[in-house]
DRENKOL-939810 format. One record per residue (C-alpha): x, y, z; residue in three letters. Coordinates in steps of 0.001 Angstrom, whole numbers, padded with zeros to 6 digits, always signed. Layout:
N
XYZALA/...
***
This chain:
813
+046728+054823-027073MET/+049215+051908-026860LYS/+048794+051688-023278LYS/+045264+051285-023980THR/+045635+048606-026408PHE/+048117+046281-024254LEU/+046165+046400-021372ILE/+042991+045372-023947GLY/+045095+042840-025441LEU/+046054+041248-022037PHE/+041949+041184-020840PHE/+041225+039244-024208TRP/+044013+036912-023741THR/+043343+036083-020360ALA/+039333+035298-021368LEU/+040307+033685-024133ALA/+042592+031369-022112GLN/+039949+030836-019448ALA/+036494+030775-020942GLN/+035715+026860-021019SER/+033469+023984-019384ILE/+034394+020492-019964SER/+033299+016865-018969GLY/+032778+013674-019752LYS/+029895+011257-020866VAL/+029800+007413-019728THR/+027443+004976-018835GLY/+026821+003307-015533ALA/+029366+000572-016042ASP/+031879+003353-016695GLY/+032377+002910-020396ASN/+032389+006185-022606PRO/+029465+007198-024481LEU/+030799+007818-027848TYR/+028913+010634-030051LYS/+026632+011419-027026ALA/+024973+014832-027501SER/+025800+017600-024925VAL/+024143+020582-024404SER/+024702+023588-022749LEU/+021573+025019-021307LEU/+019987+028103-019742ASN/+018496+026727-016360PRO/+016384+029703-015880GLN/+014508+028847-019086ASP/+015804+025890-020462SER/+016972+027408-023472SER/+020068+026073-025682VAL/+022970+027965-025957GLN/+025343+025476-027512ARG/+025363+021505-028510THR/+028236+019476-028865ARG/+029049+015540-029697SER/+031530+013694-026849ALA/+034373+012382-028913ASP/+035638+008940-028741ASN/+036614+008832-025141THR/+033237+010398-023946GLY/+034924+014042-023516LYS/+032950+017179-024478TYR/+034469+020743-024469HIS/+032498+024432-024581PHE/+034937+027385-024907GLU/+034888+031073-024974LYS/+031804+031564-022494LEU/+030779+034484-020658ARG/+030441+034073-016762SER/+026854+033540-016000GLY/+024848+030071-014802THR/+024429+027189-017108TYR/+023399+023586-017269LEU/+024903+020824-018863VAL/+022466+017902-020461MET/+023476+014822-022022ALA/+021174+012295-023783THR/+022234+009219-026150ASN/+020157+007002-027773VAL/+018826+004108-025520GLY/+019684+006107-022435TYR/+017819+008186-020408THR/+018826+012140-019978LYS/+020877+013005-017602ASN/+021909+016641-016193TYR/+025059+018307-014371SER/+024436+020212-011531ALA/+023592+023880-011999PRO/+027271+025491-013041ILE/+027939+029017-011889ASN/+030974+029866-013896PHE/+033139+032958-013227ASP/+035338+032938-015988GLY/+037879+030337-014797LYS/+037998+026856-016516ASP/+035701+024270-014811ARG/+036321+020773-015250ALA/+032761+018900-014250LEU/+032153+015404-012612ALA/+031250+012722-015187PRO/+027691+012735-016302ILE/+026212+008944-016230ILE/+023625+007674-018304LEU/+021379+004959-017374GLU/+019743+002312-020036LYS/+016195+002848-020636ARG/+013592+000620-022350ASN/+012751+002461-026236THR/+011627+001769-029524GLN/+012869+003403-032928LEU/+011190+001909-036121ALA/+009481-001267-034577GLY/+013167-002553-033059VAL/+012637-002999-029148MET/+015802-001819-027342VAL/+015555-003090-023737THR/+017012-002596-020403SER/+015610-005809-018401LYS/+015052-004819-014734ARG/+015051-007380-012146PRO/+011905-008432-010176PRO/+012837-006921-006700PHE/+015079-004377-006401GLU/+016008-003653-002841VAL/+017077+000237-002149LYS/+017499+002073+000991ALA/+014325+002441+002815GLY/+012210+000403+000465LYS/+011761-002884-001693THR/+010586-002072-005487VAL/+008444-004781-007122VAL/+008823-004404-011067ASN/+005509-006190-011860VAL/+006264-006391-015691ASP/+009896-008384-014837ALA/+008165-011788-014076SER/+006129-013110-016877PRO/+004285-015007-014810THR/+002369-012413-012736ASN/+000144-012042-015605ALA/-003458-012719-014787GLY/-002366-012147-010836LEU/-004146-009089-008801ASN/-002644-006714-006262VAL/-003226-008588-003329LEU/-001705-011887-005173GLU/+001725-009678-006291ILE/+001819-008355-002781LEU/+001534-012438-001255GLU/+004517-013081-003045LYS/+006499-009593-002429SER/+009608-009916+000461PRO/+008145-008944+003795GLY/+004531-008413+003250VAL/+001761-011021+004372SER/-001837-011253+003069VAL/-004130-012811+005669ASP/-007371-014806+004390ALA/-009416-011596+004899ASP/-007173-009821+002244GLY/-005757-007541+005168ASN/-002106-006675+004544VAL/+000901-006825+007118SER/+004288-005846+006197LEU/+007671-007059+008314LYS/+004907-008684+010879GLY/+002937-005541+011560LYS/-000240-004660+010276GLY/-001281-000998+010130GLY/-000026-000703+006426VAL/-000877+002937+004881LEU/-001805+001454+000833ILE/-001852+003786-001841LEU/-002711+003818-005703ILE/-000063+006311-007629ASP/+000046+008171-004384GLY/-003681+008039-002992LYS/-005989+005847-001867GLN/-009732+004636-002617THR/-012998+005122-000487TYR/-012655+001262+000818LEU/-011303-000310+003581GLY/-011361-003933+005141GLY/-013369-006624+002845THR/-014123-004291+000623GLN/-010379-002724+000087LEU/-009632-005996-000217ALA/-012215-006871-003371ALA/-010994-003443-004936PHE/-007314-004535-004844LEU/-008548-008120-006454LYS/-009610-006081-009132SER/-006750-004626-009860ILE/-004807-006948-012128GLN/-000507-007356-012908ALA/-001407-005479-016758SER/-002303-002451-015269ALA/+000995-002163-012863LEU/+004383-000566-013471ASP/+005568-001046-009869GLN/+004986-001448-006028ILE/+006864+000408-003948GLU/+007488-001312-000177ILE/+008339+001317+002129MET/+009566+000708+005606THR/+011019+004267+006424ASN/+008973+006248+004102PRO/+010345+009805+003542PRO/+008121+013351+004850ALA/+006426+013977+002117ARG/+003942+011123+003145TYR/+001058+011181+005480ASP/+002835+009882+008693ALA/-000018+007250+009171SER/+000517+004058+008683GLY/+002678+002510+011342GLY/+004214-000445+009763ALA/+004819+001509+006490GLY/+003584+002504+003230VAL/+003069+000822+000225ILE/+002131+002692-002918ASN/+001260+001079-005824ILE/+002152+002624-009219LYS/-000220+002254-012462THR/+001060+002284-015868LYS/+000792+005933-017421LYS/+002217+007687-020064GLY/+003014+006390-023687THR/+004050+007617-026998VAL/+002092+009667-029274LYS/-000932+007622-030079GLY/-003047+004969-028523MET/-001708+002113-026078ASN/-003373-000092-023841GLY/-004060-003557-022814ASN/-007154-005836-022200LEU/-007405-008780-019585ASN/-009451-012037-018838LEU/-009583-013986-015712SER/-011549-017045-014572TYR/-010286-019047-011413ALA/-011809-022349-010345GLN/-012324-023201-006347GLY/-015609-024612-004606PHE/-017103-021514-006668TYR/-016530-020086-009858PRO/-014774-016730-010297LYS/-014522-013982-012898TYR/-012711-010507-013642ASN/-011763-009003-016455GLY/-011043-005259-017647GLY/-008879-002790-019698ALA/-006640-000005-019960ASN/-006078+002620-022213PHE/-003921+005804-022534ASN/-004087+007886-025923TYR/-001412+010803-026395ARG/-000401+013718-028284SER/+001749+016759-027990LYS/-000684+018871-025855LYS/-002927+016022-024329ILE/-002864+013153-022380ASN/-006124+010807-021761VAL/-006283+007579-020018PHE/-008675+005532-018536GLY/-009716+002289-016956SER/-012217-000035-016359TYR/-012578-003283-014212ASN/-015304-005790-013185GLY/-015289-009234-011719GLY/-017273-011853-009353ILE/-015845-013502-006540TRP/-017718-016324-004661GLU/-016269-018251-002090GLY/-017290-020265+001204LEU/-015716-021452+004523GLY/-016080-022911+008094ALA/-015420-021693+011520LEU/-015370-023377+014612SER/-014245-021258+017913ILE/-014209-022784+021498ARG/-014283-020735+024329ARG/-013511-021714+027840ASN/-015185-019825+030921PHE/-013956-019518+034007TYR/-015116-018151+037100LYS/-012459-017024+040062ASP/-010109-018801+038388GLY/-012068-021915+038654VAL/-013331-023507+035301PHE/-017107-022708+034972ASN/-017880-024219+031534GLY/-017528-023448+027761LEU/-019352-022853+024303SER/-018696-024666+020709ASN/-019769-022687+017932GLN/-019517-023938+014258THR/-020620-021476+011609THR/-020824-022177+008330ASP/-020193-019154+005739ARG/-020772-018161+002041HIS/-019716-015092+000403ASN/-020342-013507-002916LYS/-019031-009926-004021ASN/-019466-008110-007630GLN/-017054-005178-007815TRP/-017242-002568-010865GLN/-014427+000437-010856ASN/-013362+002849-013423GLY/-011120+005820-013838LYS/-010947+008452-016368LEU/-008483+011215-016353GLY/-007348+014045-019088ILE/-003492+015831-018719ASP/-003154+019172-020744TYR/+000473+020770-021077ASN/-000417+024595-021358PHE/+003443+025532-021927THR/+006272+022876-021810SER/+006772+023890-018245LYS/+002945+024172-017162ASP/+000718+020634-016865VAL/-003032+020553-015422ALA/-005264+017317-015105GLY/-008231+016487-013561ILE/-008876+012455-012550VAL/-012334+010828-011403ILE/-012251+007485-010174THR/-015326+005488-008981GLY/-016293+001973-007198ASN/-019335+000191-006903ILE/-019300-002913-004911ASN/-022178-004882-003416PRO/-021523-007619-001035TRP/-023273-010581+000987LYS/-022554-012588+003533ASN/-024787-016035+004614TRP/-023742-017499+007848GLN/-025549-020510+009572GLN/-024050-020851+013587SER/-024702-023741+015846ALA/-023927-022751+019015SER/-023952-024952+022296ASP/-023242-024239+025930LEU/-021886-026673+028283ARG/-021736-026533+031837ASP/-018448-027361+033961ALA/-018997-031202+033588ASN/-019528-030400+029825ASP/-023268-031372+029901ALA/-025142-029243+027256VAL/-027795-027060+028701ASN/-028312-024639+026205THR/-028422-024907+021980ILE/-028793-021770+019646PHE/-028988-021915+016017LEU/-028810-018558+013920SER/-028849-017661+010653ASP/-027280-014160+009762VAL/-027524-012191+006734LEU/-024940-009434+006023ASN/-025159-007244+002839SER/-024004-003951+001839SER/-023810-001870-000849LYS/-021298+000482-001063SER/-019908+003043-004019GLY/-017958+006230-004329ASN/-016647+008694-006806VAL/-013546+010895-006214ASN/-012336+013816-008082VAL/-008746+014938-008011ASN/-007525+018164-009933LEU/-003672+018425-010180ASN/-001397+021326-011298TYR/+002411+021117-011989LYS/+005265+024251-012742HIS/+008724+023120-013668SER/+010598+026064-013502PHE/+013803+025041-014944ASP/+015706+021716-016062SER/+017127+021536-012944ALA/+014388+019753-011232GLY/+012793+022609-009334ARG/+009152+022250-009313GLU/+005913+023796-007852PHE/+002709+021049-007837SER/-000701+021275-006056MET/-003663+018721-005767ASP/-007217+018919-004733ILE/-009222+016163-004075ASP/-013314+015438-003081ARG/-014248+012422-002074GLY/-017786+010885-001583TYR/-018379+007528+000085TYR/-021808+006065+000936GLU/-022765+002520+002036ASN/-025723+000923+002638ARG/-025550-002043+005060GLY/-027716-004581+006266ALA/-028108-007494+008691ASN/-030577-009998+009929SER/-030453-012135+012696LEU/-032875-015404+013200THR/-032288-017245+016412THR/-033683-019952+018371LYS/-032832-021629+021562VAL/-033321-025366+022260TYR/-033125-027127+025886ASN/-031093-030281+025395PRO/-033480-032676+024253ASP/-033872-030569+021163ASN/-037019-028918+022256SER/-037339-025152+021360GLN/-037114-022769+024075ARG/-039082-019827+023731GLY/-040276-018152+020756ASN/-037982-017728+017627THR/-036063-014167+018153VAL/-035851-012113+015039LEU/-033551-008811+014872LEU/-032997-006885+011824ASN/-030349-003969+011222GLY/-030313-000811+008969ASP/-026639+000954+008778PHE/-026546+003699+006416PRO/-022927+005605+006275SER/-022203+008523+004381MET/-018603+009991+004563ILE/-017343+013275+002578ASN/-013833+013524+002421ILE/-012064+017684+001072TYR/-008420+017479+001000SER/-005784+020137-000615GLY/-001781+020035-000948LYS/+001067+021869-002136MET/+004587+020588-002733ASP/+007956+022497-003742TYR/+010940+020996-004730VAL/+014097+022958-005100HIS/+017552+021588-006177PRO/+020237+023971-005171PHE/+022974+021944-006971ASN/+023533+018523-007682LYS/+024116+017360-004323LYS/+021781+019546-002219LEU/+018197+019396-002623LYS/+015128+020907-000705LEU/+011405+019397-000722GLU/+008851+021392+001542THR/+005074+021387+001272GLY/+001708+021949+003058ILE/-001507+019747+003045LYS/-004897+020361+004799SER/-007586+017602+004673SER/-011446+017722+006270PHE/-013661+014459+006702VAL/-017480+014543+007849ASN/-018886+010851+008761THR/-022574+010573+009265ASP/-023439+007041+010353ASN/-026813+005868+011631ASP/-028534+002671+012903VAL/-031759+001286+013429LEU/-032461-002091+014901TYR/-035826-003760+015278ARG/-036501-006423+016802ARG/-039395-009102+017040ASP/-039518-012080+019860THR/-042989-013445+018719GLY/-045403-010437+019571THR/-044842-008036+016620GLY/-041844-005779+015595TRP/-040488-002525+017746TYR/-037458-000361+017815GLN/-034792-001815+020022ASP/-033310+001131+021499GLY/-030571-000178+023190GLN/-028792-001110+019900ARG/-029919+001691+017821THR/-027790+004854+017619ASN/-026584+008357+015427HIS/-023098+008846+015274PHE/-021599+011805+013868ILE/-017780+012434+013303TYR/-015900+015563+012065ARG/-011914+015550+011694GLU/-009692+018001+010437ASN/-005976+017605+009905ILE/-003275+020273+008918ASN/+000242+019048+007919ALA/+003250+020692+006612ALA/+006883+018934+005973TYR/+010381+019672+004792THR/+012865+017390+003824ILE/+016785+017908+002939MET/+019004+015577+001348THR/+022455+015873+000425ALA/+025685+014079-001091SER/+028774+013830+000256LEU/+031330+011455-001500LYS/+030261+008269-000857LYS/+027705+009533+001506TRP/+023912+010372+001267GLU/+021723+011941+003951PHE/+018170+012723+004368THR/+016516+014274+007025GLY/+012941+015383+007035GLY/+010247+016602+009424LEU/+006489+016432+009340ARG/+003968+018354+011415VAL/+000258+017455+012016GLU/-002335+019144+013730HIS/-005301+017404+014451THR/-008756+018569+015820ASN/-011526+015967+015945ALA/-015336+015780+017349ARG/-017548+012891+017806GLY/-020996+012755+019061LYS/-023610+009815+019464GLN/-026859+011711+019021VAL/-029088+009463+020504THR/-027573+009279+024139ILE/-026115+013091+023460ASP/-022283+011846+024416SER/-019908+013779+022750SER/-015912+013963+022913PHE/-013258+016651+021006THR/-009766+015971+020495ARG/-006807+018254+019571ASN/-003499+017642+019314TYR/-000199+018663+017126THR/+002543+015629+016681SER/+006171+015789+015209LEU/+007118+013284+012463PHE/+010779+013510+012462PRO/+012782+010999+009624ASN/+016417+010505+009091VAL/+018602+008158+007203GLY/+022385+007738+005913ALA/+023816+005483+003167VAL/+027189+004815+002619TYR/+028209+003270-000645SER/+031326+001615-000507PHE/+031295+000924-004189ASN/+028133+000767-006975ASP/+027302-002884-005339LYS/+027615-002943-001462ASN/+025691-000164+000362GLN/+025366+000437+004390LEU/+022288+002107+005428SER/+020903+003445+008621VAL/+017239+005232+008967ALA/+014848+006421+011953TYR/+011288+007830+011321SER/+008221+008224+013850ARG/+004914+007681+012605ARG/+001194+007626+013610ILE/-002120+005152+013308ARG/-004592+006842+013760ARG/-008460+004568+014253PRO/-010069+003898+011243ASP/-013432+005557+010864TYR/-015371+002517+011418ASP/-013630+001362+014647ASP/-014930+004785+016136LEU/-018709+003794+015344ASN/-020205+002879+018471PRO/-022418+000357+016677PHE/-023000-003499+016999VAL/-022622-005980+014583PHE/-023726-009458+014953PHE/-022279-012667+014052LEU/-024157-014631+015885ASP/-026912-014371+019327SER/-023535-014973+021284LEU/-020807-013215+019116THR/-021027-009489+018092TYR/-018168-006882+017205GLY/-018785-003248+018611GLN/-016531-000018+017896GLY/-015193+002262+020169ASN/-015697+005928+019933PRO/-013050+006790+022509TYR/-010012+005485+020541LEU/-006634+007352+020912GLN/-003985+007447+017936PRO/-000907+004894+018375GLU/+002398+006287+018105PHE/+005856+003986+017122SER/+009455+004585+016761ASN/+011473+002675+014553ARG/+015216+002425+013882VAL/+016415+000114+010852GLU/+019841-000893+009783LEU/+020584-002644+006343SER/+023715-003879+004431GLN/+023490-004495+000922THR/+025725-007154-000779PHE/+026891-007116-004595ASN/+023070-005600-005186ARG/+021447-008844-004496TYR/+021647-010143-000986LEU/+020258-007603+001954THR/+020549-008036+005409LEU/+018054-005876+007659THR/+018238-005322+011590VAL/+015180-003301+012884SER/+013534-002163+016089HIS/+010164-000768+016727THR/+008410+000523+019990GLN/+004720+000929+019611THR/+002928+003066+022350ASN/-001143+003024+023247ASN/-001215+000296+019994ILE/-004941+000213+018593ILE/-005729-003764+018607THR/-008755-005588+018753GLN/-009779-007642+021848LEU/-011963-010148+022888ILE/-014389-009661+025552LYS/-016982-012141+027290GLN/-019462-011979+029978ASN/-018926-015460+031976THR/-022214-015257+033833GLU/-024279-015167+029996LYS/-021819-016864+027958LYS/-021337-014098+025470THR/-018341-012501+023550ALA/-017973-009507+021918PHE/-015031-008108+019675GLN/-014129-004561+019926THR/-010994-002275+019483THR/-009098-000453+021971GLU/-005575+001244+022986ASN/-003215-001588+024520PHE/-000024-000128+026658SER/+002499-000838+024422LYS/+004590-003463+021445ARG/+008025-003793+020912ARG/+009043-005789+017871GLN/+012563-006597+016993TRP/+013298-008173+013466GLY/+015518-009373+011527PHE/+015465-010175+007599SER/+017412-011418+004546VAL/+016417-010967+001261SER/+017890-011736-002101ALA/+017279-011719-005727ASN/+019778-013351-008206LYS/+019788-014434-011903GLN/+021275-017818-010903MET/+021151-019040-014782LEU/+020247-017033-018206LYS/+017134-018773-017831TRP/+016510-019333-013633TRP/+016188-016444-011653ASN/+015249-016746-008025LEU/+013874-014304-004858SER/+014108-015479-001676LEU/+013052-013640+001728TYR/+013096-014484+005173SER/+012384-012702+008216GLY/+012581-013787+012400VAL/+010435-011184+014457PHE/+009709-011265+018310ASN/+006693-009155+019338ASN/+006503-008279+023056GLN/+003194-006814+024446TYR/+002837-005444+028186ARG/-000625-003433+028936GLY/-003860-003709+031041LEU/-006946-005543+030136TYR/-009992-004465+031393THR/-012968-006751+031789ASP/-015447-003987+032956GLY/-014675-004157+036600SER/-010918-004821+037424LYS/-007775-004295+035470ASN/-005868-007247+034439LEU/-002256-007307+033832PRO/-001449-009285+030376VAL/+001886-009647+028911ALA/+002889-011746+025458LEU/+006005-012981+024121ASN/+005451-013955+020191VAL/+008127-015195+017585ASN/+007635-015639+014320ASN/+009257-016699+011070LEU/+008125-015398+007707ASP/+009013-016571+004219ALA/+008442-016791+000838ASN/+009975-017784-002502LEU/+009782-017077-006089THR/+011487-019074-008965SER/+010804-018663-012163SER/+012496-020585-015176PHE/+012638-019332-019235SER/+012854-022087-021984PHE/+011638-022161-025507ALA/+011865-018155-025851GLN/+008049-017820-025219THR/+007183-020144-022222TRP/+008023-019249-018426THR/+007050-021711-015268ALA/+007032-020204-011656GLU/+007115-022060-008233LEU/+006082-019600-005659SER/+005075-020269-002103GLY/+004984-018495+001278TRP/+005150-019891+005224TYR/+004635-017972+008842SER/+005322-019873+011914SER/+003207-017906+014307SER/+001602-014918+012920PRO/+000448-012115+015091SER/-001956-009057+014913GLU/-002664-008018+018018GLY/-003364-010560+020801LEU/-004617-013276+018554LEU/-001983-015820+017893ILE/-002366-017848+014617ALA/-000629-021558+014162ARG/+001546-022377+011287ALA/+000271-021794+007922MET/+001796-021688+004279GLY/+000700-021993+000447ALA/+002690-023272-002664LEU/+001716-022324-005928ASN/+002572-023131-009366ILE/+002214-021395-012945ALA/+002719-021787-016674LEU/+002844-018810-018906THR/+003203-018623-022891LYS/+003465-015538-024468GLN/+001740-015179-027857LEU/+001426-013168-031011LEU/+004981-011546-031167ASN/+004826-010922-026898LYS/+001992-008764-027586GLN/-000194-011103-025544ALA/+000065-013759-022740SER/-001862-017063-021748LEU/-001264-018221-018159LYS/-002674-020869-016114ILE/-001849-022036-012424GLY/-002822-023619-009280VAL/-002753-021232-006315ARG/-002658-023068-002651ASP/-001835-026409-004257LEU/-001972-028298-001144PHE/-004528-026507+000758ARG/-002129-025727+003628THR/-003502-021796+004017SER/-006240-022599+006712ASN/-006208-020265+009419PHE/-006255-021547+013317SER/-005370-019563+016016GLY/-005939-018854+019812TYR/-006080-015930+022163SER/-004950-016579+025983ARG/-005220-013451+028061TYR/-006751-012452+031641ALA/-010183-014300+031642ASP/-010313-015327+027710VAL/-009406-018586+026286ASP/-010350-018452+022762LEU/-009709-021115+020012SER/-010528-020302+016437VAL/-010024-022803+013527ALA/-011236-023019+009556ASN/-011777-026178+008550ASP/-010766-027778+005078ARG/-013864-026652+003141ARG/-012304-023083+003125ARG/-011770-021778-000563ASP/-008142-021500-000415ASN/-007102-024241-003511ARG/-007959-022314-006990GLN/-007206-023371-010695PHE/-007201-020215-012925ASN/-006646-019026-016309ILE/-006038-015789-017784SER/-005333-013806-020995PHE/-003651-010383-021325THR/-003382-008830-024610TYR/-001298-005169-025251LYS/-002119-003050-027769PHE/-000670+000321-029183GLY/+003140+001237-029464LYS/+005439+000679-026078GLY/+006068+002752-023400ASN/+008570+005091-023746ILE/+008080+008319-021841LYS/+006137+007979-018654PRO/+003233+010827-017412ALA/+003986+012488-013978ARG/+002334+010612-011433ARG/-000671+012156-009634ARG/-000290+011906-006186THR/-003966+013236-004156GLY/-003786+014716-001554GLY/-006385+012385+000325ALA/-004639+008958+000867GLY/-004550+008995+004594ASP/-008136+009320+004782GLU/-009195+007377+002448GLU/-007200+004669+003727SER/-009191+005156+007083ARG/-012698+004435+005471VAL/-014100+000610+005809LYS/-016663-000985+004048GLY/-019336-000653+007140GLY/-021946-003028+008058GLY/-020739-006564+007369GLY/-016918-006114+007282ASN/
***
């Protein structure tokens, strides 16, 4: 009995002395957080086992614990909560690494506690734009914010390039709209800053994203989720160039314990004009053979309406499902008057063409997203799935009237009339599943699968009248059907080791595609499988200085309209034509970055792109005609060096700077239909933008911003130097619930495009004259209602982002 008692006493004593878990809670600055609440959780069901308060030094202590697996959670007023790694407690004393809490925005009893975010944050592989951090962003749209974002360029047509390269995959909350080209630009113009939270600019996106987007990914995050009750904003903007432009909308969010309902509506009218001059020199056997001069006056007008409505329902604390419905209506018109003269080698006019063109389209789309997420525990282990169904319809039309004159201005022959109708329908089906499994605080696995199906049906009917009545133009009439299925899977491992952070991902995508031209009974089939590795490493010297290196392989598939073989006319001598035989392009990018003191980042990059998709100008020297098409060119190599800095110079002055120097080398073969000609181009370009904001008198902010590009190029079209300077003044009203902003964009009208293409037998110069509608005076008003943001809702990242980004606007784009 005595022996049994002694043995029991020994074990009791051992357990009493070795049954504790201890640690410390600090802020990001390293200071201890007095009275922080610390809870010991069961990681299987997140149930609370015990709760303690940290002492004056931030330390906590849990005693007399049984062996098992635990999780420690720390919270404090004004901070975001944080967790320890899962703890496999075996009865021995465990001293945990400090739990660090970050400050957050919160609101208690009408008192706002704010941790102000900088306008730009540079992180490994991406730059984050915090939209609300700059008051002068009020009244701007997405394209205008991108224009002044580090490394991003937006041309006159709204096309976005990233660090000197086009082919950017643009997502909104992880997914895209059913638009592209000018209609995508119009949609981005309709999204106001008041609806935005952040913009992520990623040159090295992780493998969970579609591999498309050779230049990278721009993910636009909208504001979602609030405390219980109603929350939202109203906005109204007016701009005056040559024509007035209007835009207005509203966003709302209602949240209760179980349900979160959200929605938005935006609508507007945009109208502008421009003038284009084109000169083409023609050569025969290397000898100058004549030229053509063309001037075109353009008048554009488009309207848009887009809306979103969604609901989330929390079945339990771990299960939430939702549905999101988005829609867009975008009628668009373009009127053009062109005058072209053909001249011989002696500069004598021999033929004059006068053309009137009307391009129009009526497009609309509806997208439905069903989503579900299950959280297994508080450590971050979760499963999510998305199902997307999208329908896109476009009714395009083209009307061309041409009169031909002799040099003495007498008409030659009859007036030629050409009308075209371009109905187009696209159906997209997509589904994906994702799983996240943290093994501990330093090791995490992410994996997922995705499948998408795209069906496009494009028809074109041309009718022609040369003075003898209308008849069907068989050479231009066509019917094109395209089917595509992409199946993908990915795995990502992230690990931390002392001062190192490692990321390794692999995505595999298998593509099945089939295209058929019904009218001429021609078809093609493609099947290929591609691997897309993505690796990166970050070394932190301390919390302010980092060194990172990353590598990724990406793909850029042809847009669906680029595959469409139809002909679209600018005038009687100039037209565009698709190419159903386009192949995807592949790029490999390596990037090395160094961040100093959290505000200065230096980046060196190298990108090799093979089989590049680019627009080419082709011409018929005998007929003096030219057309634009899209083809695969051999390869492009780019070297880049960039510097970005964001610094709070003074309490009232914030300065953000970006500058990048890029060298693009193009090497390939150009075919003129009879022979292949080698082409080699070497283009150097300097990109820079600046944003300087000044706060004064508590509620006033002034901003000076601008951008410059010395010689931008996309494909073989090289632009001359251009830039813009913008000024704005913002006044906060109604206890900072509202803001009024006035400003001028492109103050000195210096963003006029001009450029040239010179390769093989092509010698082309293009210029926009001073009539372009680029200088605009604007005024905007934004009003916020409801309670302030505390808890953001989950992001809804549907699975159809890549497919939707390849849909263009059709006929007139």
